[in-house]
N, C-alpha and C positions, 0 to 999 in steps of 0.2 A: 529448564536446563540450568544446571549449576555452572558457575564460572567464578574465577577470581576477580574481585573488583579492586581496581587500583585506588589507592588513597586519594588521588586527585579527582577521580570520578565520584567517590563517596563525598568528598568535600564539596564538589560542585552541586550535588543533589541537596546537601544540607543548605547551601546558599540559595538554591532554587526554591526550596520549601520555606525559606525565610522571606522570599519575595512574593510568592503566590501561594495561596491556600488551596491545595488540591485534596485535602483530607476528606471532603464530603463526596468525592467521586467514587463510583464503584471500582473494584480492583483493576480490571483490564483497562477500563477507560482512564483511570489514573496513571497506569503504567505507560499507556500510549501518549497521553497528554504530556506527562513529565519527560518522556524520552525525546519527544519532538521539541519541547522547550529547551531541554538540555542541549540538543544537537544544534539548535539555531540561536541560543541565548536570547530568545524573543518570547517573553511571557504573553504577548498578544495572541499567540496560538491558542491559549486557554479558552478564549471566547469565540474563536473562529472555527474550531473543529466541530464536526457533527459526528458523534460517536454513538453507537448502539452497543450496550454491554453484552447483550445476548449474541450479537453478530461477532463481536471480538472474541468472546468465549468460544464460539464455534470455530473461528479461525485458528485460535490457539490449539484447540483440540485436534483440528485437522493437521496442523504442523506436528504436533506430538505423535500423531499416528503415521507420519511420513508422507502426507499428501504432497502432490506436486506444487511447487511454487513457481508461478509464471510471472515474469517481469517484462516491462516494455522497453527497458534500456539497460545497457551494460553498466551504467553508473549505479543503477539500483542494485543490480546483481553484486557489484563490488562492495556496496555498502552493507549488504546482509552478510554478516561475518561468520555465521555458524550454521548455515543451512544451504544445501545446493539449490540452485534456481535454474529455470529454463528461460533463456533469452535468445530469441530467434531473429531479431531485427537485422543482424548482419549476415544471415544465411542466404545461399543462392535461392532457396525455395521462396523466401520472403521477397527477394529482389525480383524474381521472375513473376510471382503473383502480382506484385505491385505494378509492374510494367504491363502485364496483360489486362488487369482489371482497372487500371487507372486509379489506384488508391495509394495512400502513403505506405512506405515500408513498415512503419509502426503498426498500422492497421493490418497489413498483410501478415506480419509476424504473429499477431494475435489469432488471426484466422488459421494459420498453419499450426500454431500451438494447440488450438482447440481440437485438432484431429486426434491428438494423443492424451490430452488432459481435459477432456470434456466435462467430467462431473467430479465434484468434490475437491477441486483444486483451490488454492488461494491465488488470486490474481492481483497483481500490484502494478498500478500505473502511476509513475512519478514524473513523466516527461511529456508524453504526447496525448493531447486531447483526442486525436483521431483513434488512438488505440483504445481508449475508454469507450468512445462511441461505437467502435466495432464490437467490443465485448458486449455492450448493451444490446446491439443488434442480434448477436448470436444467442444471447440469453432470451430475448423476446421470441426468437424462433425456436426455442427449446433445444438448441444445439449445445449449450453449456449450462451447468447448474453449479455455480461457484459456492464453495464453503464460505468465502469472504472475498469481497472486492475492496481493496485499498485504492481509492480513486483520488489521487492528489496530483493530477497533471498541472503543469504551469504554463502560463502564457496569456496574451491578450486576445488571442483568436480561438475561441471555442472552449477554453478551459472551464470557465465558470458555468457555461451552458452544459457541458458534458457532466459536470459534477451535480448540477441541478437535476439533470435527467437521471443520473444514478440514484439520487435520493428519491425520485419519483417512481423508480422501477420496482421497488419492493424487494430488491436483492439485499442480502446481508452486506452491510457496507460501512466503511469509514470514509469521510470526505471532509471538505472544508468549503466555506462560503467565499467566493471570490476567485480572482485570477491567479493568486500565488499558490505555490506548491513546490514540487521539485523532487529530484531523485534522492537527495539526502533526507528529506522529510519522509518520503515513502519508505525508504530503507529503515529509518528510525522507528517507524510504526511497526514494521515486521520484527525488528530486534526487540522491541518492547514485549511483543507477544512471545518471543523465544526466551527472553531473559527474566522478565518480571521486574520486581522492585529490587534495585541493587543494594538497598539498605536493609532489606528484610533479613 
């Protein structure tokens, strides 16, 4: 996707590349790592992200073909600036399912979204570990086949464990080691797949 790059963004990337050397990374991995570092102004993400170039390429291809983009939080949806996303956490269907099944609304929203976006979607979790856990449950049951899972939930309860489970699942994925993450970071990863290198 082509877009106009503001001079401030271009200068920011020049500074970023003077601080961290990402030149040895494969293209999609580099784009994602740099976009997250740019978004957070935190170079330590370079060593914390767990990226698979083939998985990121598959996710980018899915988005180019118009695949559904399912996100766990409205803040993730707001951060993805040039692609429509599906976020059902605030819907009556998610609220009702959560109440009936005794699960979080985030997990319920993933379950509801899977009814219409079962196969070939890009799934992005930037907030709720329970959303990622539910997605993994659905995938293990054969109910969803993601093109890519961006698993970057945040928190001290369940986030690191959910991301570890994602890495062990065999699904095409981007994650990080540890409890940090968040909507801005998850959205940045998607934007990297959509935009590519802003200095190219």
